[in-house]
C-alpha positions in Angstrom: 0.0 -0.1 0.0 2.8 2.3 0.3 4.8 3.7 -2.4 7.9 2.0 -3.8 11.2 3.7 -2.9 12.2 5.6 -6.0 11.0 9.3 -5.5 10.0 10.2 -9.2 6.6 8.6 -10.0 5.6 11.1 -12.5 3.6 9.6 -15.3 4.1 9.8 -19.0 1.2 8.6 -21.3 0.7 5.0 -21.2 -0.1 5.1 -24.8 3.1 6.8 -26.1 5.9 6.3 -23.5 7.4 3.1 -25.1 8.2 4.6 -28.8 11.7 5.5 -28.0 12.5 2.2 -26.5 10.9 0.0 -29.0 14.4 -1.3 -30.2 14.9 -3.1 -26.8 12.0 -5.5 -27.8 13.7 -6.7 -30.8 15.5 -9.0 -28.3 13.2 -12.1 -27.5 14.7 -12.7 -24.1 14.2 -9.0 -23.2 10.6 -9.2 -24.4 10.1 -12.4 -22.3 11.2 -10.8 -19.2 9.0 -7.8 -19.7 6.0 -9.9 -20.2 6.8 -11.9 -17.1 7.3 -8.8 -15.0 4.2 -7.3 -16.3 2.3 -10.4 -15.6 3.6 -10.9 -12.0 2.7 -7.3 -11.2 -0.8 -7.6 -12.9 -1.5 -10.7 -10.7 -0.2 -8.9 -7.8 -2.7 -6.2 -8.2 -5.5 -8.4 -8.8 -4.9 -10.7 -5.7 -4.3 -7.6 -3.6 -7.8 -6.1 -4.6 -9.2 -9.5 -3.9 -7.4 -9.6 -0.3 -8.3 -6.1 0.6 -11.9 -6.6 -0.4 -12.0 -9.6 2.0 -10.0 -7.8 4.8 -12.6 -4.9 4.7 -15.3 -7.3 6.1 -13.1 -7.4 9.2 -13.2 -3.7 9.6 -14.5 -2.4 13.1 -16.9 0.2 11.6 -18.3 1.4 8.3 -15.8 4.2 7.8 -12.8 1.7 7.9 -14.6 -0.6 5.7 -15.1 2.2 3.1 -11.4 3.2 3.4 -10.0 -0.4 2.8 -12.6 -0.8 -0.1 -11.2 2.3 -1.7 -7.7 0.9 -1.4 -8.7 -2.2 -3.1 -10.2 -0.3 -5.8 -6.8 1.7 -6.4 -4.9 -1.5 -6.6 -7.3 -2.7 -9.3 -7.4 0.6 -11.1 -3.9 -0.2 -12.1 -4.7 -3.6 -13.8 -6.2 -2.0 -17.1 -3.0 -0.3 -18.1 -0.8 -3.1 -17.3 -3.1 -5.6 -19.5 -3.1 -3.0 -22.1 0.7 -3.1 -22.3 0.9 -6.8 -22.4 -1.4 -6.8 -25.2 0.4 -4.2 -27.1 3.5 -6.5 -26.8 1.6 -9.3 -28.4 1.0 -11.3 -25.2 -2.3 -12.6 -23.9 -2.7 -10.9 -20.6 -4.4 -13.9 -18.9 -1.7 -16.3 -20.1 1.0 -13.8 -18.9 -0.4 -13.8 -15.3 -1.3 -17.6 -15.2 2.3 -18.6 -14.1 2.2 -16.6 -11.0 -1.2 -17.3 -9.8 -0.3 -20.4 -7.7 2.8 -18.6 -6.1 0.7 -15.6 -5.0 -2.3 -17.8 -3.7 0.3 -19.9 -1.6 1.8 -16.9 -0.2 -1.6 -15.2 0.7 -2.9 -18.6 2.4 0.3 -18.8 4.2 -0.1 -15.0 5.5 -3.9 -14.8 6.0 -4.5 -12.2 8.7 -6.2 -13.3 11.9 -7.7 -9.8 12.5 -8.0 -6.3 11.1 -4.9 -4.9 12.3 -2.7 -7.8 11.0 -4.6 -7.1 7.6 -3.5 -3.5 7.7 0.0 -4.3 8.5 0.2 -6.9 5.7 -1.1 -4.5 3.2 1.3 -1.7 4.3 4.8 -3.6 4.9 4.1 -6.9 2.6 2.8 -5.0 -0.5 5.6 -2.2 0.0 8.1 -4.7 0.1 6.9 -6.6 -3.0 6.5 -3.1 -4.7 10.3 -2.2 -3.9 11.4 -5.6 -5.4 9.8 -5.2 -8.5 10.8 -1.6 -9.0 14.4 -2.8 -8.3 14.0 -5.2 -11.3 12.3 -2.4 -13.4 15.4 -0.5 -13.1 16.9 -2.6 -15.9 14.2 -2.0 -18.2 13.4 0.5 -21.0 12.3 3.9 -19.6 8.6 3.6 -20.6 8.2 0.0 -19.3 10.0 1.1 -16.1 7.6 4.2 -15.7 4.6 2.1 -16.2 5.8 -0.4 -13.4 6.6 2.6 -11.0 3.2 3.9 -11.6 1.3 0.8 -11.2 3.1 0.1 -7.6 2.2 3.5 -6.3 -0.5 4.0 -4.0 -0.3 7.6 -3.0 -2.5 8.7 -0.2 -3.3 5.5 1.2 -0.5 5.1 3.7 -1.8 7.6 6.2 -5.0 5.7 6.9 -3.0 2.5 7.8 -0.4 4.3 9.8 -3.0 6.0 11.8 -5.2 3.0 12.7 -2.1 0.9 13.7 -0.7 3.6 15.9 -4.1 4.2 17.6 -4.5 0.6 18.3 -0.9 0.4 19.8 -1.6 3.5 22.0 -4.8 1.9 23.3 -3.1 -1.3 24.2 0.7 -1.5 24.1 0.7 -5.4 23.8 -0.7 -4.9 20.3 2.6 -3.4 19.3 4.5 -6.6 20.1 2.1 -8.9 18.5 2.1 -6.8 15.3 5.9 -6.5 15.3 6.3 -10.4 15.2 3.7 -10.5 12.3 5.6 -7.8 10.4 8.7 -9.7 10.7 7.1 -13.0 9.5 5.7 -11.1 6.4 9.1 -10.0 5.6 10.7 -13.5 5.6 7.7 -14.7 3.7 7.7 -12.1 1.1 11.4 -12.2 0.4 11.1 -16.0 0.0 8.4 -15.4 -2.5 10.2 -12.9 -4.4 13.3 -14.9 -4.7 11.4 -18.0 -5.5 9.6 -16.2 -8.3 12.6 -14.6 -9.8 14.4 -18.2 -9.7 11.3 -20.2 -11.2 11.3 -17.7 -14.2 14.4 -17.7 -16.5 13.6 -14.8 -18.0 13.6 -12.7 -14.9 16.7 -14.5 -13.5 18.4 -13.5 -16.9 17.2 -9.9 -16.4 18.9 -9.7 -13.1 22.1 -11.4 -14.3 22.5 -9.1 -17.4 24.2 -10.0 -20.7 26.8 -8.9 -23.0 25.0 -5.7 -24.0 22.8 -5.4 -20.9 23.9 -4.5 -17.3 22.9 -6.9 -14.5 23.6 -7.7 -11.0 26.4 -9.6 -9.5 26.3 -11.1 -6.1 27.6 -8.0 -4.3 24.9 -5.9 -6.4 22.1 -8.6 -5.3 23.3 -8.3 -1.6 23.0 -4.4 -1.7 19.6 -4.7 -3.4 18.3 -6.9 -0.5 20.0 -4.6 2.0 17.8 -1.8 0.5 14.7 -3.9 0.7 15.4 -4.6 4.3 16.1 -1.0 5.2 12.9 0.2 3.6 10.9 -2.5 5.7 12.3 -1.3 8.7 11.3 2.5 7.8 7.8 1.2 7.2 7.6 -0.8 10.5 8.8 2.2 12.2 6.3 4.4 10.7 3.6 2.0 12.0 5.3 2.3 15.5 6.6 -1.3 15.3 10.1 -2.6 16.0 11.7 -4.4 13.1 
């Protein structure tokens, strides 16, 4: 629910942003990597919409139910542009998301919240961590695709609601803070494992990170720095919620 770490999220036209980068798509391996990345992000937005809509039922009052339903709507609002881009690349959007359905569903089953507050923490730190990971990968893409990814993972204005509700709950009962801190740490581990698993299982994404003769990539030291940044951003989000990481 929080925005990914890069600060520049200004959006070019989704219909025209890719023209100057079209030469990159002459490489079949590059195109496959872009289709996979857009596919995983698209299903991530769809599953987040479904999850938030379900979590809204746990809300203590109508105001909070509407707020979470609004967050779900924002998530789904990014799906059409992603699917349009997949279509423009000659891919079937449903086929592009299909390889990632099981991984997401397993993750969400393993991290199903027990109550309203756990759902909020998951939306804030779990989705934020996933967004950071995909934006890190997007840094190796053409400018148009990179901007689409950043725009699709930005949820401006949604964070304040979550932070307010979690901090209120901790102020009312300090024991809540300890429980939610443990939950946040578990989410961190599960989300990192899922991200690594998705990247490893899709050869195109792994190749994108590794780079090639004419494309930059990440060596082991760069990968370590990337996961260091992910961990640092997670700690910042936990602190914003008033939780120890």
